[in-house]
C-alpha positions as CSV (number, residue, x, y, z in Angstrom):
1,M,81.5,109.1,109.4
2,H,79.4,110.8,106.7
3,Y,79.3,110.8,102.9
4,L,78.2,113.7,100.9
5,Y,78.3,113.9,97.2
6,L,77.0,115.8,94.3
7,E,76.0,114.4,90.9
8,L,77.3,115.5,87.6
9,P,76.3,114.2,84.1
10,L,79.1,112.6,82.2
11,Q,80.3,114.7,79.4
12,L,82.3,112.7,76.9
13,N,84.1,115.9,75.6
14,V,85.9,116.7,78.9
15,F,88.9,114.9,79.9
16,F,89.3,114.4,83.6
17,L,92.7,112.5,83.5
18,Q,96.0,113.1,81.9
19,Y,95.8,110.0,79.8
20,E,92.9,108.1,78.3
21,V,92.5,104.4,77.5
22,S,91.0,103.5,74.1
23,I,88.3,100.7,73.9
24,I,90.7,99.5,71.2
25,N,94.3,98.9,71.8
26,Y,96.1,102.3,71.9
27,F,96.5,105.1,74.6
28,S,97.4,108.7,74.3
29,C,98.7,111.4,76.7
30,S,97.2,114.8,76.6
31,D,98.0,118.2,78.1
32,L,94.9,119.3,80.0
33,D,95.3,122.8,78.6
34,R,95.4,121.4,75.1
35,T,93.4,118.3,75.0
36,D,92.8,118.7,71.2
37,L,96.4,117.8,70.5
38,P,97.9,114.6,72.3
39,V,101.5,114.9,73.2
40,Y,102.0,111.2,72.8
41,N,99.9,108.5,71.1
42,V,100.9,104.8,70.4
43,V,99.4,101.6,69.4
44,A,100.4,99.7,72.6
45,H,98.7,96.3,72.5
46,K,97.0,93.7,70.1
47,S,93.8,93.9,72.1
48,I,91.8,96.0,74.5
49,I,93.9,97.9,77.2
50,N,92.2,96.9,80.6
51,S,94.3,98.8,83.0
52,I,96.8,101.7,83.1
53,D,99.0,103.5,85.7
54,G,101.7,106.1,85.7
55,I,104.5,107.3,87.9
56,G,107.3,109.9,88.0
57,G,107.4,113.4,86.9
58,K,107.0,115.7,89.8
59,Q,108.5,113.3,92.5
60,I,112.2,113.8,93.3
61,D,114.7,110.9,92.8
62,C,112.0,108.3,92.2
63,G,113.1,107.3,88.7
64,P,111.9,108.2,85.2
65,P,108.3,109.2,84.3
66,E,106.7,106.0,83.0
67,I,103.4,104.4,82.2
68,V,102.4,100.8,82.5
69,T,99.6,99.2,80.5
70,G,97.9,95.7,80.9
71,S,95.9,94.3,78.1
72,R,93.6,91.4,77.1
73,D,96.4,90.0,75.0
74,G,98.0,89.1,78.3
75,S,101.0,91.4,78.1
76,V,102.2,94.1,80.5
77,K,104.2,96.9,78.9
78,V,106.0,99.8,80.5
79,W,106.3,103.2,78.5
80,D,108.5,106.2,78.5
81,I,107.1,108.8,76.4
82,R,110.5,110.3,75.9
83,Q,111.6,107.1,74.3
84,G,109.6,106.8,71.0
85,Q,106.9,104.3,70.2
86,A,108.6,101.2,71.6
87,P,107.9,100.1,75.2
88,V,111.0,100.2,77.6
89,V,110.0,97.0,79.1
90,D,107.7,94.3,77.5
91,M,106.4,91.5,79.8
92,T,104.6,89.3,77.3
93,P,104.1,85.8,78.5
94,E,105.4,82.8,76.3
95,G,103.0,80.6,74.4
96,A,100.2,81.1,71.9
97,E,98.3,84.3,72.1
98,G,95.0,82.5,72.7
99,D,96.3,80.7,75.7
100,R,97.5,83.8,77.5
101,R,95.3,85.2,80.5
102,D,93.8,88.6,80.4
103,C,95.7,91.2,82.4
104,W,93.1,93.0,84.4
105,A,95.1,95.3,86.8
106,V,98.5,96.9,86.9
107,A,100.2,99.2,89.5
108,F,103.6,100.7,90.1
109,G,105.4,100.6,93.6
110,N,108.8,100.4,95.3
111,S,110.0,103.5,93.4
112,F,112.0,105.0,96.3
113,D,115.1,105.9,94.3
114,N,116.3,106.2,90.6
115,Q,117.0,102.4,90.4
116,E,114.3,100.5,92.2
117,R,110.8,100.0,90.8
118,V,108.3,97.2,90.6
119,V,105.0,96.6,88.7
120,A,102.3,94.5,90.2
121,A,100.0,92.7,87.6
122,G,96.7,90.8,88.1
123,Y,94.9,88.5,85.8
124,D,91.5,87.1,85.2
125,N,92.3,83.7,86.6
126,G,93.5,85.1,89.9
127,D,97.2,85.2,89.1
128,L,99.0,87.9,90.9
129,K,102.7,88.6,89.7
130,L,105.2,91.2,91.0
131,F,107.8,92.2,88.3
132,D,111.2,93.8,89.3
133,L,112.1,96.4,86.7
134,R,115.6,96.7,87.8
135,Q,116.4,93.0,87.4
136,L,113.8,92.5,84.6
137,A,112.5,89.2,86.4
138,V,109.5,88.0,88.3
139,R,110.2,88.6,91.8
140,W,107.1,86.9,93.3
141,E,103.9,85.4,92.1
142,T,100.8,83.6,93.7
143,T,97.3,82.7,92.6
144,L,94.2,84.1,94.4
145,K,90.8,82.5,94.2
146,N,89.2,84.9,91.8
147,G,90.1,87.3,89.0
148,V,92.1,90.4,90.2
149,C,90.2,93.6,89.4
150,G,92.3,96.2,91.3
151,I,95.8,96.7,92.8
152,E,97.3,99.7,94.6
153,F,100.3,100.1,96.9
154,D,99.7,102.3,99.9
155,R,102.6,104.5,98.6
156,R,104.4,104.0,95.3
157,D,107.4,106.1,96.0
158,I,108.6,104.5,99.2
159,K,110.1,101.1,99.9
160,M,107.3,98.6,99.5
161,N,105.0,98.6,102.6
162,K,101.6,97.4,101.8
163,M,99.7,96.3,98.7
164,G,96.0,96.1,98.4
165,V,94.3,93.8,95.9
166,T,90.6,93.5,95.0
167,T,89.0,90.5,93.1
168,L,85.8,89.1,91.8
169,E,83.4,87.7,94.4
170,G,84.1,90.6,96.8
171,G,87.6,89.4,97.8
172,L,89.8,92.0,99.5
173,H,93.5,91.2,100.2
174,V,96.1,93.3,101.9
175,F,99.8,92.1,101.6
176,D,102.5,93.2,103.9
177,M,105.4,93.7,101.4
178,R,108.2,94.4,103.9
179,T,109.2,90.8,104.4
180,Q,109.4,88.2,101.8
181,H,109.7,84.6,102.7
182,A,111.6,82.3,100.4
183,S,108.7,79.9,100.0
184,K,105.6,81.5,101.6
185,G,106.0,84.9,99.9
186,F,104.3,87.8,101.5
187,A,101.9,87.6,104.5
188,S,98.4,88.8,103.8
189,V,95.0,89.4,105.5
190,E,91.8,88.6,103.6
191,E,88.3,89.8,103.7
192,R,85.8,87.7,101.8
193,N,82.7,89.8,102.3
194,A,84.0,93.2,101.2
195,G,81.7,93.1,98.1
196,R,78.5,92.4,99.7
197,S,75.7,95.1,99.7
198,V,74.9,97.5,102.4
199,G,71.3,97.1,103.7
200,S,69.1,99.2,105.8
201,H,70.7,100.4,109.1
202,G,74.2,99.6,107.7
203,V,73.6,95.8,107.7
204,I,75.9,94.0,105.4
205,S,73.8,91.5,103.5
206,G,73.1,90.0,99.9
207,P,75.3,88.0,97.5
208,K,79.0,88.8,97.1
209,S,79.8,91.0,94.1
210,T,82.9,92.4,92.5
211,L,85.3,94.8,94.3
212,W,86.4,97.0,91.4
213,T,89.0,99.2,92.9
214,I,91.0,100.3,95.9
215,R,92.5,103.7,96.6
216,H,94.6,104.5,99.7
217,L,94.1,108.0,101.4
218,P,97.1,110.2,100.5
219,Q,97.2,111.8,103.9
220,N,97.1,108.5,105.8
221,R,98.3,105.2,103.9
222,D,96.6,102.9,106.6
223,I,93.1,104.3,105.4
224,F,91.7,103.2,102.1
225,V,88.5,103.0,100.2
226,T,87.0,100.1,98.1
227,S,84.2,100.3,95.6
228,G,81.9,97.4,94.9
229,G,79.4,96.0,92.2
230,T,76.5,96.9,94.3
231,G,77.1,100.6,94.0
232,S,78.8,100.9,97.6
233,L,81.8,102.3,99.0
234,R,83.5,100.9,101.9
235,L,86.2,102.8,104.1
236,W,88.9,100.6,105.8
237,K,91.7,100.9,108.2
238,Y,94.6,98.6,108.3
239,E,96.0,97.8,111.9
240,Y,99.6,96.6,112.2
241,P,100.5,93.7,114.3
242,G,102.7,94.1,117.4
243,K,105.6,92.5,115.3
244,R,105.7,92.6,111.5
245,Q,107.9,89.6,111.1
246,K,108.8,86.4,113.0
247,D,111.1,83.4,112.7
248,D,109.4,80.5,110.9
249,G,111.5,78.0,112.9
250,N,114.1,77.3,110.3
251,G,116.0,80.5,110.7
252,L,114.2,82.5,108.1
253,M,112.0,85.6,108.7
254,E,108.3,85.6,107.4
255,G,105.8,88.5,107.7
256,V,103.0,88.8,110.1
257,P,99.6,90.2,108.6
258,G,97.7,92.8,110.3
259,T,93.9,93.2,110.6
260,L,91.2,95.2,108.8
261,E,88.5,97.4,110.5
262,M,85.7,98.7,108.3
263,L,85.0,102.3,109.3
264,N,82.0,103.2,107.1
265,A,79.9,101.6,104.3
266,S,77.6,103.6,102.1
267,T,75.5,102.9,99.0
268,V,76.2,105.8,96.6
269,S,74.9,104.4,93.3
270,S,72.3,102.0,91.9
271,Q,75.1,100.7,89.6
272,P,78.7,99.4,90.2
273,V,81.4,101.9,91.2
274,H,84.3,101.1,89.0
275,C,86.8,104.0,89.7
276,F,87.7,106.3,92.6
277,D,90.5,108.9,93.3
278,W,91.4,111.0,96.4
279,H,92.3,114.6,96.2
280,P,96.0,114.8,97.1
281,D,95.8,117.9,99.2
282,K,92.2,118.2,100.5
283,L,91.6,115.5,103.2
284,G,88.5,113.5,102.5
285,L,87.7,114.9,99.1
286,G,87.2,112.3,96.4
287,V,85.7,111.6,93.0
288,F,84.2,108.4,91.6
289,G,82.5,107.1,88.5
290,A,79.8,104.4,88.1
291,F,78.1,102.4,85.3
292,D,75.1,104.9,85.5
293,Q,77.2,107.1,83.4
294,S,77.6,109.7,86.2
295,V,80.7,111.2,88.0
296,R,80.2,112.2,91.5
297,V,82.2,114.3,94.0
298,L,82.4,113.1,97.6
299,V,83.5,114.4,100.9
300,T,84.4,112.1,104.0
301,T,84.5,113.8,107.3
302,K,86.3,113.1,110.5
303,L,89.3,111.4,108.7
304,N,91.6,113.6,110.9
305,C,90.5,111.6,114.0
306,Y,92.5,108.5,112.9
307,N,96.3,108.4,113.2
């Protein structure tokens, strides 16, 4: 496996995304052909927006086009830009605003028809919650050992299959979302050393650091990349177990976690890599940003060798 990348200086007057997140508390949607005139602009939260995700539009029969935001004020809100300035769903926790936990990560999933859709949200204290948007209820929640920095479903427009979660202190969790046990929830596999630095000759060493993000390969949902605070990228492959569910002895089915195999690790920056995205059509082509104020384009080869 080889990584190739070219470095581009970050130009603040160029929009690389269809939406931008303010360092204050609003977000705007822009047409990439007319970035000077936002098509939607709203004051979304009382504090900084930490995370944003979008779904719908070009997909067929997967529900309305929506945007979800998570903020330092502890709230998670879902927006439909066709419905005006108010959120269509507001998941603000009860209690005083100062007692609420920061929401650091949000992601859409389970949007396989026009009715079903969930939002996964992760918080600074390690709380992980799954909101059912059809029933407007918390479907499942758990608490991880460290703050949640990144969440992504392997595919957002199918029935929930897998969900990857990254945390502080180099934590990587992959949940099997096909089977939910009444008390145990979803089965998961955990890798605690995913954030450590890559030394000479590919040796993993050094202290644990934050895993900032996780992104699944569009052409193969069992392969994904994670980016770390040491400036490294790691490529992983999820292996399914022989049976994905089993009887718990009380007549209830529980999930069986798979295993993780690290395919490659490479240091690509002297600063933390905080965002990454794959090209939807060109296998192995990706782009990522780091705290050194650079945007880099990356090519990963031989991905076609994995089924």
